[in-house]
C-alpha positions as CSV (number, residue, x, y, z in Angstrom):
1,M,-29.4,-5.3,13.9
2,E,-31.0,-6.8,10.8
3,D,-31.7,-3.3,9.4
4,R,-28.2,-2.3,10.1
5,N,-26.8,-5.4,8.3
6,A,-29.1,-4.8,5.3
7,T,-28.0,-1.2,5.0
8,M,-24.3,-2.3,5.2
9,L,-24.8,-4.9,2.5
10,S,-26.6,-2.4,0.3
11,C,-23.7,0.0,0.6
12,F,-21.1,-2.6,-0.4
13,E,-23.3,-3.8,-3.3
14,Q,-23.7,-0.3,-4.6
15,A,-19.9,0.1,-4.5
16,G,-19.6,-3.1,-6.7
17,Y,-18.6,-5.6,-4.0
18,E,-20.1,-9.1,-3.7
19,M,-20.8,-9.8,-0.1
20,E,-21.1,-13.2,1.6
21,W,-21.8,-13.8,5.3
22,C,-19.2,-16.0,7.1
23,D,-21.7,-18.3,8.8
24,A,-20.2,-21.8,8.3
25,V,-17.7,-23.3,10.7
26,I,-14.6,-25.3,9.7
27,P,-11.8,-26.7,11.9
28,Y,-8.7,-24.7,12.4
29,Y,-5.3,-26.4,12.8
30,E,-2.9,-24.1,14.7
31,N,0.1,-26.2,13.5
32,K,1.5,-24.4,10.5
33,V,1.9,-25.8,7.1
34,Q,5.3,-25.2,5.6
35,A,5.8,-23.0,2.5
36,G,9.3,-24.2,2.2
37,V,10.9,-27.5,3.1
38,P,8.2,-30.0,4.4
39,T,8.1,-30.2,8.2
40,E,6.2,-32.4,10.6
41,V,2.9,-31.2,11.8
42,G,0.5,-32.8,14.3
43,D,-3.2,-33.6,13.8
44,V,-4.4,-31.8,16.9
45,C,-7.1,-29.2,16.2
46,Q,-6.2,-26.1,18.2
47,G,-7.9,-22.8,18.2
48,D,-11.3,-24.4,17.8
49,Y,-13.1,-23.3,14.6
50,V,-13.2,-20.4,12.2
51,L,-16.1,-19.0,10.2
52,V,-16.1,-19.0,6.4
53,P,-18.7,-18.3,3.6
54,R,-21.1,-21.1,3.2
55,S,-20.4,-21.3,-0.5
56,L,-16.9,-22.6,0.3
57,V,-18.3,-25.4,2.5
58,N,-20.8,-26.4,-0.1
59,S,-17.9,-27.3,-2.4
60,G,-16.7,-30.1,0.0
61,S,-15.1,-30.7,3.4
62,L,-12.7,-27.9,4.4
63,F,-10.2,-27.2,7.1
64,C,-8.1,-24.2,7.9
65,V,-4.4,-24.0,8.5
66,R,-1.8,-21.2,8.7
67,V,1.3,-20.8,6.4
68,K,4.9,-20.8,7.6
69,G,7.7,-19.9,5.2
70,D,8.2,-18.0,2.0
71,S,8.3,-20.6,-0.8
72,M,5.0,-19.5,-2.3
73,V,5.4,-15.7,-2.2
74,D,5.4,-15.3,-6.0
75,C,1.8,-16.5,-6.1
76,G,0.7,-14.2,-3.3
77,I,0.9,-16.6,-0.3
78,Y,2.9,-15.3,2.6
79,E,3.9,-16.5,6.0
80,G,1.0,-16.0,8.4
81,D,-1.7,-16.3,5.8
82,M,-4.6,-18.6,6.7
83,L,-5.5,-21.2,4.0
84,H,-8.9,-22.6,3.5
85,V,-8.2,-26.1,2.2
86,Q,-10.7,-28.4,0.5
87,I,-10.0,-32.1,1.4
88,T,-9.4,-34.2,-1.7
89,E,-10.5,-37.8,-1.9
90,E,-8.9,-38.7,-5.2
91,L,-5.8,-37.5,-7.0
92,F,-7.7,-36.9,-10.3
93,D,-9.5,-34.1,-8.4
94,I,-6.2,-32.2,-8.6
95,R,-5.3,-30.3,-11.8
96,D,-2.0,-28.9,-12.9
97,G,-1.6,-25.5,-11.3
98,D,-3.7,-26.2,-8.2
99,V,-2.1,-25.1,-5.0
100,V,-2.2,-28.1,-2.7
101,V,-1.4,-29.0,0.9
102,A,0.5,-32.3,0.9
103,E,2.1,-34.7,3.4
104,V,5.6,-35.8,2.1
105,D,7.4,-38.4,4.2
106,G,5.6,-37.2,7.4
107,G,6.1,-33.5,6.7
108,M,3.5,-31.0,5.6
109,T,4.0,-28.5,2.8
110,V,2.0,-26.2,0.5
111,K,3.1,-26.2,-3.1
112,T,1.8,-26.0,-6.7
113,F,0.8,-29.4,-8.2
114,F,2.3,-30.3,-11.6
115,R,2.4,-33.5,-13.7
116,D,5.1,-33.4,-16.5
117,E,5.0,-35.0,-20.0
118,R,6.3,-38.3,-18.6
119,G,3.5,-38.4,-16.1
120,D,5.8,-37.7,-13.1
121,V,4.3,-35.6,-10.3
122,W,6.0,-32.6,-8.9
123,L,5.3,-30.1,-6.1
124,L,6.6,-26.7,-7.3
125,P,7.6,-23.8,-5.1
126,R,6.9,-20.2,-6.2
127,N,10.1,-18.8,-5.0
128,E,13.4,-19.1,-6.9
129,K,15.2,-19.9,-3.6
130,Y,13.6,-23.4,-3.5
131,L,13.8,-26.4,-5.7
132,P,10.8,-28.5,-7.0
133,I,9.9,-31.7,-5.1
134,H,9.8,-34.8,-7.3
135,L,7.3,-37.2,-5.9
136,T,8.7,-40.8,-6.4
137,E,7.3,-44.2,-5.6
138,D,9.7,-44.7,-2.6
139,M,8.2,-41.6,-0.9
140,N,5.3,-41.6,1.4
141,V,3.1,-39.0,-0.2
142,R,-0.5,-37.9,0.5
143,I,-2.2,-34.9,-1.2
144,I,-4.5,-33.7,1.5
145,G,-6.4,-31.0,-0.3
146,K,-6.2,-28.0,-2.5
147,V,-6.3,-24.4,-1.4
148,K,-9.7,-22.8,-2.2
149,E,-9.1,-19.4,-0.5
150,L,-6.6,-17.6,1.7
151,R,-7.3,-15.0,4.4
152,R,-4.7,-12.5,5.4
153,V,-5.0,-10.9,8.9
154,V,-4.3,-7.2,8.9
155,T,-1.8,-6.5,11.8
156,H,-2.1,-3.5,14.1
157,T,0.8,-1.1,14.1
158,S,2.1,-0.1,17.5
159,T,2.4,3.5,18.6
160,A,6.2,3.0,19.0
161,E,6.5,1.8,15.4
162,M,4.4,4.7,14.1
163,L,6.6,7.2,16.0
164,K,9.7,5.6,14.4
165,I,8.1,6.1,11.0
166,M,7.4,9.7,11.7
167,K,10.9,10.3,13.0
168,R,12.5,8.8,9.9
169,A,10.3,11.0,7.7
170,E,11.3,14.1,9.6
171,R,15.0,13.2,9.3
172,Q,14.8,12.8,5.5
173,E,16.8,15.6,3.9
174,V,14.9,17.9,1.6
175,M,16.8,18.5,-1.5
176,P,16.5,22.1,-2.5
177,P,15.9,22.8,-6.2
178,S,18.7,24.0,-8.4
179,E,19.1,27.6,-9.5
180,R,18.2,26.5,-13.1
181,A,15.0,24.8,-11.9
182,V,14.0,27.8,-9.9
183,R,14.6,30.4,-12.6
184,S,12.8,28.2,-15.2
185,A,9.8,27.9,-12.9
186,I,9.7,31.6,-12.2
187,I,9.6,32.4,-16.0
188,R,6.6,30.0,-16.4
189,I,4.7,31.1,-13.3
190,A,5.2,34.8,-14.0
191,E,2.2,34.9,-16.4
192,R,-0.1,33.8,-13.5
193,V,1.0,36.7,-11.3
194,K,-1.4,39.6,-11.7
195,N,-0.2,41.9,-8.9
196,R,2.9,42.4,-6.7
197,R,1.5,40.7,-3.7
198,Q,0.9,37.4,-5.5
199,W,4.6,36.9,-5.7
200,F,4.3,35.9,-2.0
201,A,2.8,32.6,-3.1
202,V,5.9,31.9,-5.2
203,Y,8.1,33.0,-2.3
204,R,6.3,30.7,0.1
205,A,6.8,27.7,-2.3
206,L,10.5,28.4,-2.3
207,V,10.6,28.6,1.5
208,D,8.8,25.2,1.7
209,K,11.4,23.7,-0.7
210,E,14.2,25.2,1.4
211,S,15.6,27.2,-1.5
212,S,18.5,29.6,-0.7
213,F,16.7,32.2,-2.9
214,A,14.1,32.4,-0.2
215,A,16.5,33.0,2.7
216,D,15.1,36.5,2.9
217,Y,12.8,38.9,1.0
218,S,15.6,40.8,-0.6
219,S,17.2,37.7,-2.1
220,F,13.9,36.7,-3.6
221,V,13.1,40.1,-5.0
222,E,16.6,40.3,-6.6
223,L,16.0,36.8,-8.1
224,V,12.7,37.7,-9.7
225,E,14.0,41.1,-11.0
226,D,16.9,39.4,-12.6
227,T,14.9,36.5,-14.1
228,V,11.8,38.3,-15.4
229,P,12.9,42.0,-15.5
230,E,10.1,43.0,-17.9
231,H,7.3,41.7,-15.7
232,P,4.8,44.5,-15.0
233,Y,4.3,43.6,-11.4
234,L,7.7,42.9,-9.9
235,P,7.7,42.1,-6.2
236,T,8.9,44.4,-3.4
237,T,10.1,43.6,0.1
238,D,7.3,45.7,1.6
239,Q,4.5,43.9,-0.3
240,L,5.9,40.5,0.6
241,Q,6.0,41.4,4.3
242,R,2.4,42.5,4.2
243,M,1.3,39.0,3.2
244,N,3.3,37.1,5.8
245,I,0.5,37.0,8.3
246,Q,-2.1,34.5,9.6
247,S,-1.9,31.1,8.0
248,F,0.3,32.4,5.2
249,R,3.1,32.4,7.7
250,K,2.9,28.6,7.7
251,R,3.8,25.8,5.3
252,L,1.4,25.5,2.3
253,S,-0.1,22.4,3.7
254,L,-1.3,24.5,6.6
255,W,-2.8,27.4,4.7
256,D,-6.4,28.0,5.8
257,R,-8.9,29.9,3.7
258,N,-10.6,31.0,6.9
259,D,-7.4,32.3,8.4
260,A,-5.7,34.1,5.5
261,P,-5.1,37.7,4.5
262,V,-7.2,37.1,1.3
263,Q,-10.5,35.4,1.0
264,G,-12.6,33.5,-1.5
265,A,-11.4,33.4,-5.1
266,R,-8.4,35.5,-4.2
267,F,-7.2,32.9,-1.7
268,D,-7.7,30.2,-4.5
269,E,-5.5,32.3,-6.8
270,Y,-2.6,32.5,-4.3
271,Y,-2.9,28.8,-3.4
272,T,-3.0,27.7,-7.0
273,I,0.1,29.8,-7.9
274,A,2.0,28.4,-4.9
275,M,1.1,24.7,-5.7
276,E,2.0,25.1,-9.3
277,M,5.4,26.6,-8.3
278,M,5.9,23.6,-6.0
279,R,5.2,21.1,-8.8
280,M,7.5,22.9,-11.2
281,I,10.5,22.9,-8.8
């Protein structure tokens, strides 16, 4: 196991990442701290403890709490994020701009600390939907600590949701290119075509784009003849039909060099022509 861990660390370090083991425990409070209007929260530690890098613990006593609400989204703190909070003994430990967890009149909240030019203290949201909280002498306020780090849990996407995403993608209408765009692309791609059969790559691109000019071989041949009549290798219906075999019968994304009517460098030429045509239209 040690060898495996060392190898893993080495791989991350070579990729430019700085790695730390999470081997220090801090208490986790299941009650959520409000990123919005302060709400009451209990002091019961639920969920036992969580592991964090030891360097965080060395900076002082920490606890962990989860965020509820959206008042801090503009600084990258979202509902469900877990905050690692350093407990603060004195107010002078807090500087303007620090994100703090505070208790305000019995309610818990996470906000940005700010002291204005008059010396008044504010807790600022980072979402235009919310107003700053002015901390006054008649309020019962306690700055519990400042946020040192946040951890975001990556959620697992269900099979049902993934299928919905795929169905939405399949329903998206493909907008066929205009006649002007198609003709312009044919003029530009014509110089890449070195024999009659290579026009099949252009034809296949139009099929994938659901162009009406690729409704059948005859329509495509007429289009090319009309657009670049002086081309030395104009397509023919017979030559196009000869290429419509194996993986070339499929969409460009499914072309397979091991299952194509041409091999090696010739396959690359067809594929390049087809992809360039796709990009141009």
